[in-house]
C-alpha angles and dihedrals in degrees: 000000000000090000093054092050093049091048090050092051092048091049092046091050092050091048092048092050091047091050090049092051092049091048092049092048092051091046094050095047091048090051090048092051090049091050092050090049090050091051090051091051090048091051091050092050091047091051090049091051090050091051092049092048090052091048091049091049090052092047094053116090114250095231120067 
C-alpha cells in the first residue's frame, strides 16, 4: 500500500510540474506576442507622426 501511494505522489508531482511548464510557456509566448504587437503599433504611430510633421512643415510658409 505504501508503494502505491508513493508512486501516485511521484506521478502527481510529475504531472503538476508538466502542467506548470506548459502554463508558463503559453503565458510567456502570449506576452511576447502582445509585446511584438505593441511595438508594431508604436512603429505605425511613429511613422504617422513623422508624416504629419512633414505635412505641417510643407504647409507652413517659408517666410516668417
